[in-house]
Backbone as numpy.savetxt, mean C-alpha at the origin, in Angstrom:
# Nx Ny Nz CAx CAy CAz Cx Cy Cz
4.17 -4.60 -6.77 3.33 -3.44 -6.77 4.21 -2.22 -6.77
3.60 -1.09 -6.94 4.48 0.04 -7.03 4.69 0.63 -5.69
5.87 0.45 -5.17 6.19 0.93 -3.86 6.42 2.42 -3.92
5.47 3.19 -3.45 5.64 4.63 -3.41 5.82 5.03 -1.98
6.64 4.31 -1.26 6.73 4.55 0.15 7.97 5.31 0.55
8.56 6.05 -0.32 9.68 6.89 0.08 9.15 8.10 0.81
10.03 8.75 1.54 9.61 9.92 2.30 9.05 11.00 1.41
9.50 11.07 0.17 9.00 12.09 -0.73 7.84 11.59 -1.56
7.61 10.31 -1.55 6.50 9.76 -2.30 6.84 9.65 -3.77
7.06 8.43 -4.23 7.44 8.25 -5.61 6.62 7.16 -6.25
7.10 5.94 -6.26 6.28 4.86 -6.75 6.60 4.41 -8.15
6.46 3.13 -8.36 6.69 2.56 -9.67 5.55 1.69 -10.12
4.77 1.16 -9.22 3.71 0.25 -9.59 2.75 0.06 -8.46
2.79 -1.00 -7.64 1.96 -1.14 -6.44 2.84 -1.45 -5.28
2.31 -1.51 -4.12 3.10 -1.69 -2.95 3.88 -2.95 -3.00
4.26 -3.46 -4.01 5.21 -4.48 -4.27 4.67 -5.80 -4.65
3.50 -6.16 -4.41 3.16 -7.47 -4.82 1.81 -7.70 -5.35
0.77 -7.36 -4.76 -0.48 -7.84 -5.28 -1.50 -6.78 -5.35
-1.50 -6.01 -6.30 -2.50 -4.99 -6.40 -3.09 -5.02 -7.76
-4.08 -4.22 -7.98 -4.66 -4.16 -9.28 -3.92 -3.16 -10.12
-4.32 -3.03 -11.33 -3.53 -2.21 -12.22 -4.26 -1.00 -12.75
-5.38 -0.66 -12.17 -6.10 0.53 -12.58 -6.26 0.57 -14.09
-6.50 -0.60 -14.67 -6.71 -0.66 -16.10 -5.45 -0.81 -16.91
-4.30 -1.07 -16.25 -3.05 -1.16 -17.00 -2.50 -2.56 -17.04
-3.29 -3.57 -16.68 -2.80 -4.94 -16.66 -2.36 -5.42 -18.03
-1.32 -6.23 -18.04 -0.79 -6.74 -19.29 -1.37 -8.09 -19.66
-2.05 -8.72 -18.72 -2.54 -10.06 -18.95 -1.59 -11.10 -18.39
-0.42 -10.69 -17.95 0.52 -11.63 -17.35 -0.06 -12.14 -16.04
0.33 -13.37 -15.67 -0.22 -13.97 -14.46 0.84 -14.26 -13.40
2.10 -14.13 -13.75 3.17 -14.48 -12.82 3.54 -13.28 -11.96
2.69 -13.01 -10.96 2.93 -11.87 -10.10 4.24 -12.00 -9.34
4.48 -13.18 -8.78 5.71 -13.38 -8.00 6.94 -13.18 -8.87
6.93 -13.74 -10.07 8.08 -13.59 -10.95 8.33 -12.15 -11.34
7.24 -11.44 -11.66 7.40 -10.03 -12.06 8.02 -9.22 -10.95
7.50 -9.37 -9.71 7.98 -8.53 -8.61 9.33 -8.98 -8.08
9.65 -10.25 -8.22 11.01 -10.69 -7.89 12.02 -10.02 -8.81
11.71 -10.01 -10.09 12.61 -9.35 -11.04 12.70 -7.86 -10.75
11.57 -7.28 -10.41 11.56 -5.84 -10.10 12.48 -5.52 -8.93
12.31 -6.25 -7.83 13.09 -5.93 -6.64 14.56 -6.33 -6.77
14.82 -7.31 -7.60 16.22 -7.67 -7.85 16.98 -6.52 -8.49
16.26 -5.66 -9.21 16.91 -4.55 -9.88 16.75 -3.21 -9.20
16.19 -3.21 -7.99 15.95 -1.96 -7.27 16.90 -1.83 -6.09
17.43 -0.64 -5.87 18.27 -0.36 -4.70 17.52 -0.78 -3.44
18.18 -1.50 -2.56 17.55 -1.99 -1.34 17.09 -0.87 -0.42
17.59 0.34 -0.61 17.18 1.47 0.22 15.97 2.21 -0.34
15.58 1.87 -1.57 14.42 2.52 -2.18 13.14 2.06 -1.49
12.31 3.01 -1.06 11.05 2.66 -0.41 11.18 2.26 1.04
12.25 2.70 1.70 12.43 2.35 3.11 11.96 3.46 4.04
11.49 4.56 3.48 10.89 5.62 4.28 9.38 5.57 4.10
8.61 6.05 5.08 7.15 5.96 4.95 6.63 6.87 3.86
5.56 6.45 3.22 4.87 7.30 2.27 4.30 8.50 3.00
4.60 9.69 2.51 4.22 10.90 3.24 2.71 11.08 3.29
2.00 10.64 2.26 0.55 10.79 2.25 -0.07 9.86 3.28
0.36 8.62 3.29 -0.14 7.67 4.28 0.17 8.16 5.69
1.38 8.64 5.91 1.79 9.09 7.24 0.90 10.23 7.72
0.55 11.14 6.83 -0.31 12.26 7.23 -1.68 11.76 7.63
-2.24 10.84 6.84 -3.58 10.34 7.14 -3.59 9.54 8.43
-2.64 8.64 8.59 -2.60 7.82 9.80 -2.37 8.69 11.04
-1.48 9.65 10.94 -1.22 10.54 12.07 -2.47 11.29 12.48
-3.26 11.71 11.50 -4.46 12.48 11.79 -5.63 11.63 12.30
-5.73 10.39 11.82 -6.95 9.62 12.05 -6.80 8.39 12.92
-5.61 7.82 12.98 -5.44 6.58 13.74 -5.14 6.89 15.20
-5.18 5.87 16.06 -4.93 6.10 17.48 -3.53 6.64 17.75
-3.40 7.28 18.88 -2.07 7.71 19.33 -1.21 6.46 19.54
0.13 6.61 19.55 1.00 5.44 19.69 0.63 4.52 20.84
0.21 5.09 21.98 -0.14 4.26 23.13 -1.36 3.40 22.89
-2.18 3.81 21.91 -3.39 3.05 21.62 -3.30 2.23 20.36
-2.11 2.14 19.79 -1.94 1.41 18.53 -2.21 -0.07 18.74
-2.70 -0.71 17.71 -3.00 -2.14 17.79 -2.37 -2.90 16.64
-3.17 -3.72 15.96 -2.68 -4.56 14.86 -2.87 -3.84 13.54
-1.82 -3.83 12.73 -1.88 -3.20 11.41 -1.52 -4.21 10.34
-2.10 -4.02 9.16 -1.82 -4.86 8.00 -1.41 -3.96 6.85
-0.21 -4.16 6.33 0.32 -3.37 5.22 0.37 -4.26 3.99
-0.49 -3.98 3.02 -0.61 -4.81 1.82 0.29 -4.28 0.71
1.10 -5.16 0.14 2.06 -4.73 -0.87 3.12 -3.86 -0.23
3.80 -4.40 0.76 4.66 -3.58 1.64 5.96 -3.17 0.97
6.37 -3.83 -0.13 7.64 -3.46 -0.75 8.80 -3.60 0.21
9.63 -2.58 0.28 10.79 -2.60 1.16 10.46 -2.21 2.60
9.18 -1.98 2.89 8.76 -1.85 4.28 8.78 -0.47 4.88
8.86 0.57 4.06 8.89 1.92 4.62 7.69 2.21 5.51
6.49 1.87 5.05 5.29 2.10 5.85 5.24 1.19 7.06
5.56 -0.08 6.85 5.49 -1.05 7.94 6.44 -0.70 9.08
7.66 -0.32 8.75 8.64 0.03 9.77 8.23 1.30 10.50
7.69 2.24 9.78 7.23 3.49 10.41 6.09 3.20 11.38
5.13 2.40 10.95 4.02 2.05 11.84 4.52 1.32 13.09
5.43 0.40 12.89 5.98 -0.33 14.04 6.69 0.60 15.00
7.35 1.62 14.48 8.06 2.56 15.35 7.09 3.36 16.22
5.81 3.42 15.80 4.79 4.11 16.58 4.09 3.18 17.57
4.43 1.91 17.54 3.83 0.96 18.47 2.88 -0.04 17.85
2.64 0.06 16.55 1.76 -0.90 15.90 2.45 -2.26 15.77
1.66 -3.32 15.86 2.12 -4.68 15.55 1.73 -4.93 14.09
2.71 -5.00 13.19 2.45 -4.90 11.77 2.69 -6.23 11.04
1.68 -6.68 10.32 1.85 -7.77 9.37 2.14 -7.14 8.01
3.33 -7.38 7.49 3.79 -6.76 6.24 3.72 -7.80 5.13
2.85 -7.57 4.16 2.55 -8.58 3.15 3.12 -8.16 1.79
3.76 -9.10 1.14 4.20 -8.90 -0.24 4.30 -10.26 -0.91
4.30 -10.29 -2.24 4.49 -11.53 -2.98 5.97 -11.78 -3.25
6.80 -10.76 -3.10 8.23 -10.89 -3.40 9.02 -11.32 -2.16
9.64 -12.47 -2.25 10.47 -12.94 -1.14 11.67 -12.02 -0.94
12.20 -11.46 -2.02 13.32 -10.53 -1.90 12.91 -9.30 -1.10
11.77 -8.73 -1.42 11.29 -7.56 -0.69 11.09 -7.89 0.78
10.47 -9.03 1.06 10.20 -9.40 2.45 11.49 -9.65 3.23
12.50 -10.21 2.57 13.78 -10.37 3.24 14.38 -9.04 3.62
14.22 -8.05 2.78 14.74 -6.72 3.08 13.93 -6.06 4.20
12.63 -6.32 4.24 11.81 -5.81 5.33 12.28 -6.40 6.67
12.49 -7.71 6.68 12.95 -8.37 7.91 14.29 -7.82 8.36
15.21 -7.60 7.42 16.52 -7.06 7.76 16.39 -5.64 8.29
15.53 -4.84 7.67 15.33 -3.47 8.13 14.71 -3.43 9.52
13.76 -4.32 9.78 13.15 -4.36 11.11 14.16 -4.76 12.17
15.00 -5.75 11.86 16.02 -6.17 12.82 17.01 -5.04 13.10
17.42 -4.34 12.05 18.38 -3.26 12.22 17.81 -2.12 13.05
16.49 -1.91 12.96 15.84 -0.84 13.70 15.35 -1.27 15.07
15.60 -2.52 15.44 15.12 -3.02 16.73 13.63 -3.22 16.77
13.02 -3.50 15.61 11.57 -3.62 15.51 11.13 -5.03 15.09
12.02 -5.99 15.16 11.70 -7.33 14.67 10.52 -7.95 15.39
10.29 -7.56 16.64 9.18 -8.14 17.39 7.83 -7.53 17.00
7.86 -6.43 16.23 6.62 -5.76 15.83 6.34 -5.84 14.34
7.27 -6.32 13.57 7.09 -6.41 12.12 7.13 -7.87 11.70
6.08 -8.34 11.06 5.96 -9.75 10.71 5.80 -9.89 9.19
6.90 -10.06 8.46 6.82 -10.24 7.02 6.03 -11.51 6.69
5.16 -11.41 5.71 4.26 -12.52 5.39 4.05 -12.56 3.89
4.40 -13.67 3.27 4.32 -13.76 1.81 2.94 -14.24 1.36
2.30 -13.42 0.54 1.02 -13.79 -0.06 0.96 -13.26 -1.48
0.44 -14.06 -2.39 -0.06 -13.54 -3.65 -1.52 -13.21 -3.35
-1.81 -11.95 -3.20 -3.12 -11.55 -2.69 -4.26 -11.90 -3.64
-3.94 -12.24 -4.86 -4.97 -12.73 -5.76 -5.44 -14.12 -5.37
-4.62 -14.82 -4.57 -4.93 -16.21 -4.23 -5.10 -16.45 -2.73
-4.46 -15.65 -1.88 -4.53 -15.87 -0.44 -4.45 -14.54 0.28
-4.87 -14.56 1.54 -4.95 -13.32 2.32 -4.66 -13.65 3.78
-4.00 -12.74 4.51 -3.70 -13.01 5.93 -4.98 -13.21 6.74
-4.90 -14.07 7.74 -6.03 -14.31 8.62 -6.14 -13.21 9.67
-7.33 -13.06 10.23 -7.52 -12.18 11.37 -8.07 -10.82 11.01
-8.37 -10.05 12.07 -8.85 -8.68 11.94 -7.76 -7.71 12.37
-7.81 -6.50 11.80 -6.76 -5.53 12.05 -7.37 -4.16 12.34
-6.73 -3.43 13.24 -7.21 -2.10 13.59 -6.88 -1.08 12.51
-5.89 -1.38 11.69 -5.51 -0.52 10.59 -5.10 -1.39 9.42
-5.70 -1.17 8.27 -5.32 -1.86 7.04 -4.93 -0.79 6.02
-3.73 -0.91 5.46 -3.25 0.08 4.51 -2.81 -0.60 3.21
-2.97 0.15 2.12 -2.44 -0.27 0.83 -1.99 0.99 0.11
-0.69 1.13 -0.05 -0.13 2.31 -0.70 0.27 1.98 -2.14
-0.35 2.66 -3.09 -0.04 2.50 -4.51 -0.17 1.03 -4.94
-1.36 0.51 -4.70 -1.65 -0.88 -4.98 -2.00 -1.05 -6.46
-1.01 -0.87 -7.30 -1.18 -1.01 -8.74 -0.08 -1.95 -9.24
-0.36 -2.65 -10.33 0.63 -3.56 -10.90 0.32 -3.79 -12.37
1.33 -4.00 -13.20 1.08 -4.36 -14.59 0.64 -5.80 -14.77
0.69 -6.59 -13.70 0.24 -7.98 -13.75 -1.27 -8.02 -13.52
-1.96 -8.78 -14.32 -3.42 -8.85 -14.21 -3.82 -9.59 -12.93
-4.53 -8.89 -12.04 -5.04 -9.50 -10.81 -6.44 -8.93 -10.51
-7.22 -9.59 -9.66 -8.56 -9.10 -9.32 -8.46 -8.01 -8.25
-8.03 -6.83 -8.64 -7.71 -5.76 -7.70 -8.89 -5.38 -6.80
-10.06 -5.18 -7.40 -11.20 -4.77 -6.58 -11.55 -5.84 -5.55
-11.44 -7.11 -5.93 -11.73 -8.17 -4.96 -10.74 -8.14 -3.80
-9.47 -7.90 -4.12 -8.46 -7.83 -3.06 -8.77 -6.68 -2.10
-9.14 -5.52 -2.63 -9.42 -4.37 -1.77 -10.70 -4.58 -0.96
-11.67 -5.29 -1.52 -12.87 -5.61 -0.73 -12.51 -6.56 0.41
-11.63 -7.50 0.12 -11.16 -8.40 1.19 -10.41 -7.62 2.25
-9.65 -6.61 1.84 -8.95 -5.76 2.79 -9.93 -5.05 3.71
-11.04 -4.57 3.15 -12.05 -3.91 3.97 -12.66 -4.88 4.98
-12.88 -6.12 4.56 -13.46 -7.10 5.48 -12.51 -7.43 6.62
-11.22 -7.18 6.43 -10.24 -7.47 7.48 -10.13 -6.38 8.52
-10.84 -5.27 8.32 -10.80 -4.17 9.28 -11.68 -4.50 10.48
-11.12 -4.40 11.67 -11.86 -4.68 12.89 -12.85 -3.55 13.19
-13.88 -3.80 13.98 -14.80 -2.73 14.37 -14.03 -1.56 14.98
-14.34 -0.38 14.53 -13.64 0.82 14.98 -12.35 1.08 14.25
-11.94 0.15 13.38 -10.67 0.26 12.68 -10.75 1.09 11.42
-9.59 1.27 10.79 -9.44 2.20 9.68 -8.83 1.48 8.47
-9.40 1.74 7.30 -8.83 1.31 6.03 -8.32 2.54 5.30
-7.05 2.52 4.90 -6.45 3.67 4.21 -5.85 3.20 2.89
-6.35 3.77 1.80 -5.83 3.50 0.47 -5.23 4.78 -0.09
-3.98 4.71 -0.51 -3.33 5.82 -1.20 -2.93 5.30 -2.57
-3.48 5.91 -3.62 -3.33 5.34 -4.95 -2.86 6.37 -5.96
-2.23 5.89 -7.00 -1.88 6.77 -8.11 -3.14 7.27 -8.79
-3.19 8.57 -9.06 -4.24 9.14 -9.90 -3.63 9.82 -11.12
-2.31 9.65 -11.27 -1.59 10.14 -12.44 -0.32 9.32 -12.56
0.31 9.37 -13.71 1.56 8.66 -13.93 2.73 9.62 -13.76
3.67 9.26 -12.91 4.91 10.01 -12.81 5.80 9.65 -13.99
6.71 10.54 -14.38 7.57 10.25 -15.54 8.38 8.97 -15.40
8.68 8.56 -14.16 9.52 7.38 -13.95 8.71 6.10 -13.73
7.39 6.19 -13.78 6.55 5.01 -13.54 6.69 4.01 -14.68
6.46 2.70 -14.35 6.37 1.73 -15.43 5.14 2.11 -16.25
5.23 1.98 -17.56 4.15 2.43 -18.42 3.63 1.32 -19.33
4.54 0.55 -19.88 4.11 -0.62 -20.65 3.12 -0.25 -21.76
3.37 0.89 -22.41 2.51 1.30 -23.50 1.18 1.87 -23.08
1.05 2.25 -21.79 -0.24 2.73 -21.28 -0.17 4.19 -20.86
0.51 5.01 -21.66 0.62 6.42 -21.32 -0.74 7.10 -21.26
-1.75 6.53 -21.93 -3.07 7.14 -21.95 -4.00 6.53 -20.91
-3.45 5.81 -19.94 -4.28 5.18 -18.92 -5.11 6.22 -18.18
-6.34 5.85 -17.85 -7.22 6.73 -17.09 -7.45 6.12 -15.70
-7.17 6.89 -14.70 -7.35 6.41 -13.33 -8.74 6.78 -12.84
-9.32 5.95 -11.97 -10.65 6.27 -11.44 -10.59 7.46 -10.49
-11.71 8.14 -10.34 -11.83 9.19 -9.33 -11.91 8.55 -7.95
-11.54 9.28 -6.91 -11.60 8.68 -5.56 -12.99 8.19 -5.18
-14.04 8.90 -5.60 -15.40 8.43 -5.30 -15.67 7.08 -5.96
-15.11 6.88 -7.15 -15.30 5.60 -7.84 -14.57 4.48 -7.11
-13.37 4.77 -6.61 -12.63 3.77 -5.83 -13.42 3.40 -4.58
-13.94 4.42 -3.91 -14.73 4.17 -2.69 -15.95 3.32 -3.02
-16.65 3.65 -4.09 -17.85 2.89 -4.45 -17.51 1.45 -4.78
-16.34 1.22 -5.38 -15.95 -0.13 -5.78 -15.73 -1.05 -4.58
-15.53 -0.48 -3.39 -15.33 -1.29 -2.19 -16.62 -1.95 -1.71
-17.76 -1.39 -2.11 -19.07 -1.94 -1.72 -19.15 -2.15 -0.21
-18.92 -1.11 0.53 -18.80 -1.23 1.98 -20.13 -1.47 2.67
-21.21 -0.92 2.16 -22.48 -1.07 2.84 -22.58 -0.14 4.04
-23.53 -0.43 4.91 -23.75 0.41 6.08 -22.67 0.17 7.14
-22.56 1.11 8.05 -21.66 0.93 9.19 -20.26 1.45 8.97
-20.03 2.20 7.91 -18.71 2.78 7.64 -18.83 4.30 7.57
-17.81 4.99 8.03 -17.76 6.44 7.94 -16.58 6.85 7.07
-16.84 7.71 6.09 -15.77 8.18 5.22 -15.02 9.32 5.90
-13.72 9.13 6.10 -12.87 10.15 6.72 -12.16 11.00 5.67
-11.73 10.36 4.59 -11.05 11.06 3.50 -11.48 10.43 2.18
-11.73 11.27 1.20 -12.00 10.77 -0.16 -11.74 11.94 -1.10
-10.50 12.10 -1.51 -10.14 13.24 -2.35 -8.90 12.89 -3.17
-8.48 13.84 -4.02 -7.36 13.60 -4.93 -6.39 14.78 -4.87
-5.59 14.86 -3.82 -4.64 15.98 -3.70 -3.45 15.83 -4.63
-2.84 16.96 -4.96 -1.62 16.98 -5.76 -0.44 17.23 -4.84
0.73 16.75 -5.25 1.94 16.92 -4.46 3.15 16.83 -5.38
4.29 17.21 -4.85 5.55 17.05 -5.56 6.18 15.75 -5.13
6.45 14.87 -6.09 7.03 13.56 -5.81 8.47 13.54 -6.33
9.27 12.66 -5.73 10.67 12.50 -6.12 10.90 11.08 -6.60
11.51 10.93 -7.78 11.75 9.63 -8.37 13.04 9.00 -7.90
13.30 7.77 -8.33 14.47 7.02 -7.86 15.79 7.66 -8.25
15.79 8.50 -9.27 17.01 9.19 -9.66 17.12 10.59 -9.11
16.19 10.96 -8.21 16.19 12.28 -7.63 15.39 13.31 -8.41
14.80 12.89 -9.54 13.99 13.80 -10.34 12.67 14.08 -9.64
12.03 15.21 -9.92 10.78 15.57 -9.28 9.70 15.82 -10.32
8.45 15.65 -9.89 7.30 15.92 -10.76 6.08 16.13 -9.88
5.11 16.85 -10.40 3.84 17.02 -9.71 2.93 15.85 -10.07
2.41 15.18 -9.06 1.55 14.02 -9.27 0.26 14.19 -8.47
-0.72 13.38 -8.81 -2.00 13.38 -8.10 -2.21 12.00 -7.48
-2.72 11.98 -6.25 -3.03 10.74 -5.56 -4.52 10.67 -5.28
-5.07 9.47 -5.31 -6.37 9.22 -4.71 -6.14 8.81 -3.26
-6.83 9.47 -2.35 -6.69 9.16 -0.92 -8.07 8.81 -0.38
-8.20 7.58 0.09 -9.46 7.10 0.64 -9.19 6.54 2.03
-9.89 7.06 3.02 -9.79 6.55 4.38 -11.20 6.38 4.93
-11.52 5.16 5.35 -12.85 4.86 5.86 -12.73 4.10 7.18
-13.64 4.42 8.09 -13.61 3.80 9.42 -14.83 2.89 9.59
-14.56 1.69 10.08 -15.65 0.74 10.34 -16.32 1.10 11.66
-17.64 1.05 11.69 -18.36 1.37 12.90 -18.20 0.30 13.97
-18.59 0.65 15.18 -18.52 -0.29 16.30 -17.22 -0.19 17.04
-17.09 -1.00 18.07 -15.87 -1.04 18.88 -15.38 -2.47 18.93
-14.06 -2.56 19.08 -13.45 -3.90 19.11 -13.86 -4.65 20.35
């Protein structure tokens, strides 16, 4: 998936392993192979800082560090979001389809003294999903050129949110110059309201954020560009 989890927010595809492609799928089915090749060619330090958009939303809407609970990071890439959440006290299940990415997450957690709070977990989310309920479920830039049932995965993510918990999606709403394109320069991204509607949440949810802000992003070579993100944050009703 395109890990856009650098401090400046960049991204290449989805959070590293199993996301949908916002209409850019190639028809390929080997998600693990694609993302293994991707991470084999990416600097191990790329994507090790939290995504700034996710950090802003979580800081504003999620519990204070003392009240942090279980978090699920889908398409974690090199673990920038997962490690940041763990540093705040969250117990984080970090999911990716790439074993290389997960190995780097584990190494980063150990180096930061967070190994007891970060649990790398390999899933091809088109086929399997972590068990349990989570107080926070996040997916940053869950896009991929590999064809997968993206909407189904995100609906499953919503079902994994515990009562009172938060689902946060930060998605590409434009292509950065350094993004993988695969002949899809004319791709059209959905509006945030369309993404929200596709979740089919039903009653008992409160929308906290649903908008498309613009920001300055920095690419892997240090280049910058203005990009647009879809930001969706919804809270499940009830208490745990």
